VMD Tcl script that draws the C-alpha trace (Angstrom):
set ca {
  {0.00 0.00 0.00}
  {2.80 2.44 0.91}
  {4.62 1.71 -2.34}
  {1.48 2.38 -4.34}
  {0.84 5.61 -2.45}
  {4.46 6.68 -3.03}
  {4.09 5.95 -6.76}
  {0.87 7.97 -6.93}
  {2.53 10.85 -5.07}
  {5.51 10.76 -7.41}
  {3.26 10.81 -10.46}
  {1.23 13.69 -9.01}
  {4.38 15.71 -8.29}
  {5.73 15.19 -11.78}
  {2.35 16.02 -13.34}
  {2.03 19.20 -11.28}
  {5.53 20.33 -12.17}
  {5.20 19.40 -15.86}
  {1.95 21.35 -16.32}
  {3.96 24.47 -17.11}
  {3.28 24.36 -20.85}
  {-0.39 25.24 -20.56}
  {-0.09 28.70 -19.04}
  {-0.72 27.26 -15.58}
  {1.82 29.58 -13.99}
  {3.18 33.09 -13.99}
  {6.78 34.11 -13.51}
  {7.64 36.25 -10.50}
  {10.54 37.94 -12.26}
  {14.22 37.28 -11.89}
  {16.23 34.13 -12.26}
  {19.11 32.17 -10.77}
  {22.54 32.74 -12.31}
  {22.95 28.97 -12.79}
  {20.66 26.01 -13.41}
  {22.12 24.14 -10.39}
  {20.68 25.38 -7.11}
  {21.96 24.03 -3.80}
  {19.64 23.43 -0.85}
  {19.99 22.47 2.79}
  {17.23 20.89 4.84}
  {17.33 22.04 8.49}
  {14.81 19.37 9.56}
  {16.11 15.79 9.25}
  {12.61 14.43 9.87}
  {11.55 15.93 6.51}
  {14.47 14.54 4.48}
  {12.29 12.19 2.45}
  {9.76 14.91 1.59}
  {12.40 17.51 0.67}
  {14.48 15.07 -1.37}
  {11.35 13.78 -3.15}
  {10.32 17.32 -4.06}
  {13.82 18.06 -5.37}
  {13.75 14.83 -7.38}
  {10.39 15.80 -8.89}
  {11.80 19.10 -10.11}
  {15.06 17.52 -11.28}
  {13.17 15.04 -13.46}
  {10.42 17.42 -14.58}
  {12.07 18.71 -17.74}
  {12.39 22.20 -16.25}
  {16.17 22.13 -16.90}
  {17.05 22.76 -13.27}
  {18.99 20.76 -10.70}
  {18.26 21.09 -7.01}
  {21.27 19.60 -5.24}
  {21.58 18.81 -1.55}
  {24.56 20.57 0.04}
  {26.01 21.70 3.34}
  {24.34 24.62 5.07}
  {27.31 26.82 4.26}
  {27.15 26.08 0.52}
  {23.34 26.17 0.25}
  {21.50 28.91 -1.61}
  {18.14 27.61 -0.36}
  {17.42 26.82 3.29}
  {14.43 24.62 4.10}
  {13.16 24.64 7.69}
  {10.23 24.77 10.05}
  {8.49 28.10 10.54}
  {5.30 28.70 12.49}
  {2.95 29.50 9.63}
  {-0.81 29.16 9.57}
  {-0.45 28.04 5.96}
  {1.36 24.88 4.86}
  {4.51 26.63 3.68}
  {6.07 29.78 2.35}
  {9.05 30.71 0.20}
  {10.97 33.95 0.46}
  {13.32 34.54 -2.46}
  {16.16 37.05 -2.08}
  {16.97 39.07 -5.21}
  {19.81 41.43 -6.05}
  {19.42 43.46 -9.25}
  {16.83 41.02 -10.60}
  {18.98 37.95 -9.90}
  {18.02 35.31 -7.36}
  {20.80 34.92 -4.81}
  {19.13 32.88 -2.08}
  {15.85 31.68 -0.63}
  {14.25 30.38 2.54}
  {11.45 27.84 2.50}
  {9.41 27.67 5.69}
  {7.19 24.69 6.45}
  {4.44 24.15 8.97}
  {4.88 21.08 11.12}
  {2.28 18.37 11.62}
  {1.84 17.24 8.01}
  {2.37 13.68 6.83}
  {5.36 13.02 4.58}
  {3.32 12.86 1.37}
  {1.58 16.18 2.00}
  {4.91 17.66 3.04}
  {6.47 16.52 -0.26}
  {3.69 18.27 -2.19}
  {4.12 21.44 -0.13}
  {7.90 21.46 -0.61}
  {7.53 20.87 -4.37}
  {5.12 23.83 -4.50}
  {7.49 26.06 -2.53}
  {10.46 24.97 -4.66}
  {8.41 26.22 -7.61}
  {8.41 29.67 -6.02}
  {12.14 29.35 -5.37}
  {12.57 28.72 -9.10}
  {10.61 31.87 -9.95}
  {7.05 30.64 -10.41}
  {4.17 32.61 -8.95}
  {0.57 31.59 -8.37}
  {-1.91 31.86 -11.23}
}
mol new
graphics top color blue
foreach p $ca { graphics top sphere $p radius 0.5 }
foreach p [lrange $ca 0 end-1] q [lrange $ca 1 end] { graphics top cylinder $p $q radius 0.2 }
display resetview
């Protein structure tokens, strides 16, 4: 049952990420100077969810690589924040270029929901806005 649920989640993540060709998103403005973006997860309990979300983006065809790194080398920090919403992404820009980001997550979600939330927030980190 867990394997089937994981497969369904993976397919849903890829489908959500790959839907970009139909005008299902808007760009926030700005971009990263490179297609490889390093991230550090401050919450070991969410490793599976964060790594699954990164994998979904890395295999989505979006021509981006989210790579796990040390905290010192990371451009994106993922951690727990006390939000009323599931998550939030704050992207730091300098002269229209993305230089760093923080992804905050609300605790208390199961790993599958957390993976969806992180994938969504990584979308903001990559420059996507809501419709």
